[in-house]
C-alpha positions in Angstrom: 246.8 -121.9 -13.1 248.1 -120.5 -9.9 251.5 -121.9 -8.8 251.6 -123.4 -5.3 254.9 -121.8 -4.4 254.7 -118.4 -2.9 250.9 -118.1 -2.6 249.8 -115.1 -0.6 246.0 -115.6 -0.7 243.8 -118.6 0.3 243.0 -121.1 -2.4 239.8 -120.2 -4.3 237.1 -122.6 -5.5 238.0 -121.8 -9.1 241.5 -123.1 -8.5 240.2 -126.2 -6.8 237.9 -126.9 -9.8 240.8 -126.5 -12.2 243.0 -128.9 -10.2 240.2 -131.5 -10.0 240.0 -131.3 -13.8 243.7 -132.0 -14.0 243.4 -135.0 -11.6 240.4 -136.3 -13.6 242.4 -136.1 -16.8 245.3 -138.1 -15.1 242.7 -140.6 -14.0 241.7 -141.0 -17.7 238.1 -140.4 -16.9 237.3 -137.2 -18.7 233.6 -137.1 -19.7 232.9 -140.2 -17.6 231.3 -140.4 -14.1 233.7 -139.2 -11.4 233.7 -138.6 -7.7 236.1 -136.1 -6.1 237.0 -135.2 -2.6 239.1 -132.1 -1.9 240.4 -130.2 1.1 242.2 -126.9 1.2 243.2 -124.4 4.0 241.3 -121.2 4.7 244.6 -119.2 4.8 247.8 -119.1 2.9 250.1 -121.9 4.0 252.5 -124.5 2.6 253.8 -128.0 3.1 257.5 -127.3 3.3 258.7 -130.9 3.4 256.5 -132.1 0.5 259.4 -132.3 -2.0 261.9 -133.9 0.3 262.7 -137.6 -0.1 260.2 -140.4 0.4 261.3 -140.8 4.0 259.7 -137.4 4.9 256.7 -138.1 7.2 254.2 -136.2 5.0 255.4 -138.2 1.9 255.1 -141.4 3.8 251.5 -140.4 4.8 250.6 -139.6 1.2 251.9 -142.9 0.0 250.4 -144.9 2.9 247.1 -143.1 3.7 244.8 -144.2 6.6 242.8 -147.5 6.2 240.1 -149.0 8.3 240.3 -152.5 6.8 242.5 -154.4 4.4 240.1 -154.3 1.4 237.8 -151.3 1.4 237.1 -148.0 -0.2 240.5 -146.6 0.8 242.2 -143.5 -0.5 245.3 -145.6 -1.4 246.7 -149.1 -1.4 249.7 -148.4 0.8 253.2 -148.6 -0.5 252.6 -146.6 -3.7 255.4 -144.4 -5.0 254.5 -140.8 -5.5 255.9 -138.5 -8.1 256.6 -134.8 -8.1 254.7 -133.0 -10.9 256.2 -129.7 -12.3 257.6 -128.9 -8.9 254.0 -128.0 -7.8 252.5 -131.1 -6.2 253.0 -134.8 -5.4 250.8 -137.4 -7.1 250.0 -141.0 -6.3 248.6 -142.4 -9.6 246.7 -145.5 -10.5 245.1 -144.8 -13.9 241.4 -145.4 -14.1 241.3 -146.3 -10.4 242.5 -143.3 -8.3 244.4 -140.1 -8.3 245.7 -138.6 -5.1 247.3 -135.2 -5.3 248.9 -133.0 -2.6 249.9 -129.5 -3.6 252.6 -127.5 -1.8 250.0 -124.9 -0.8 248.0 -127.5 1.1 245.3 -128.5 -1.4 244.6 -132.2 -1.2 242.6 -133.9 -4.0 241.3 -137.4 -4.5 239.5 -138.4 -7.7 237.9 -141.8 -8.1 235.5 -143.3 -10.7 231.9 -142.4 -10.1 230.6 -145.6 -11.8 230.7 -149.2 -10.7 234.4 -149.2 -10.3 234.1 -147.2 -7.0 231.2 -144.9 -6.0 228.5 -147.2 -7.4 230.4 -150.5 -6.8 228.1 -153.6 -6.6 224.9 -151.6 -7.1 223.9 -153.0 -10.5 223.2 -149.7 -12.1 221.8 -149.4 -15.7 220.0 -147.1 -18.0 216.7 -147.7 -16.2 218.0 -147.0 -12.6 220.7 -144.4 -13.3 223.9 -144.6 -11.3 223.0 -145.9 -7.8 225.5 -144.7 -5.2 226.8 -147.3 -2.8 226.4 -145.7 0.7 229.4 -147.5 2.1 231.6 -146.4 -0.7 230.6 -142.8 -0.2 230.9 -143.0 3.6 234.1 -144.8 3.9 235.8 -142.8 1.2 234.8 -139.5 2.8 235.7 -140.7 6.3 239.2 -141.9 5.3 239.9 -138.8 3.2 238.9 -136.6 6.1 241.3 -138.5 8.4 244.1 -138.1 5.8 243.4 -134.4 5.4 243.5 -133.6 9.1 246.9 -135.5 9.4 248.3 -133.7 6.4 247.7 -130.3 7.9 249.8 -131.2 10.9 252.8 -130.6 8.5 251.5 -127.3 7.2 253.3 -124.0 8.1 251.5 -122.1 9.4 249.0 -124.6 10.4 245.5 -123.5 9.2 242.8 -122.9 11.9 240.1 -124.0 9.4 240.0 -126.1 6.4 237.5 -126.3 3.5 236.2 -129.7 2.5 234.5 -130.4 -0.8 232.6 -133.4 -2.2 231.8 -133.3 -5.9 230.4 -135.5 -8.7 230.7 -135.0 -12.4 229.0 -136.6 -15.4 226.9 -138.8 -13.1 223.9 -139.3 -15.5 223.2 -142.7 -16.9 220.4 -143.3 -19.4 219.3 -139.6 -18.9 218.8 -140.4 -15.2 220.7 -138.7 -12.4 222.5 -140.6 -9.7 220.6 -141.6 -6.6 221.3 -142.5 -3.0 219.3 -144.7 -0.6 218.3 -143.7 3.0 218.6 -147.3 4.1 221.4 -148.5 6.5 224.4 -149.9 4.8 223.3 -153.5 5.3 220.1 -152.9 3.4 221.0 -150.6 0.6 220.9 -153.2 -2.1 217.2 -154.0 -1.7 215.6 -151.6 0.8 215.2 -147.9 1.4 213.9 -145.0 -0.6 216.2 -143.5 -3.2 216.5 -139.8 -3.9 218.1 -138.4 -7.0 220.6 -135.7 -7.4 219.3 -132.6 -9.1 221.5 -132.9 -12.2 224.6 -134.3 -13.9 227.1 -132.9 -11.5 227.3 -130.9 -8.3 229.6 -129.9 -5.5 229.1 -129.0 -1.9 231.7 -127.4 0.4 231.9 -127.2 4.1 234.3 -125.4 6.5 235.5 -126.9 9.8 238.0 -125.8 12.5 241.1 -128.0 12.6 241.6 -127.9 16.4 240.3 -131.1 18.0 238.5 -132.0 14.7 237.5 -135.6 14.2 237.1 -137.3 10.8 233.5 -138.4 11.7 232.5 -134.8 12.5 233.8 -133.7 9.1 231.9 -136.6 7.5 228.7 -135.6 9.3 229.0 -131.9 8.2 229.6 -133.0 4.7 226.5 -135.1 4.7 224.4 -132.3 6.0 225.5 -130.2 3.2 224.9 -133.0 0.7 221.3 -133.2 1.9 220.9 -129.5 1.2 223.0 -129.2 -1.9 222.2 -132.5 -3.6 218.7 -133.0 -2.3 219.6 -136.3 -0.8 217.9 -137.5 2.4 219.5 -138.8 5.6 222.1 -141.5 5.4 222.5 -144.0 8.2 226.1 -145.4 8.4 226.4 -145.8 12.2 229.1 -148.4 11.7 231.5 -145.7 10.4 230.6 -142.8 12.7 
């Protein structure tokens, strides 16, 4: 695996896939449903203050990521202690709940359970329905991760002019049925709306956005457009978040 320090080329999708697998192993969810969000610069860069003390602004940001409400689908609880792994990246770790990794070369990766403990929370999925994605869990997770990523790159040197953003699911089949997503508004997803299924057990979509004047909601919208094409999911209505 490529070492973050001294990178001369942009981070490739293969490297991101390998790193997501590492995060997934740390989550203790290998072979189980997982949901991953990743961002990485389009050019060689680094986060020079990443391995400074916990008072460094970028470390405080990683340990206290953005939140919209006290209890929600947040990328972190706030106040967690990160650890340096092999001199390559910092990790905030809650086994079987969340893994948040920031690499020195600017790759940011969040891995969460894809089952009822996060992505399909409260949706009463079973072998007959397959994993039923909770729209709010998907939307809020994506929005807050987007916000975190844009803030992280303020500490990058040089600052990237574009970032790649990836949403992926793995092992999301239950009872031989692929996961599905409703087109209903958040308030009605439990009972109403038409559900469309993903084309298979796992998939990833990647979008690229400029960092200048970027807003998390714009990144979220671009990601959803790509999800509709890449995962064959129809339009999601989460006006309360965007």
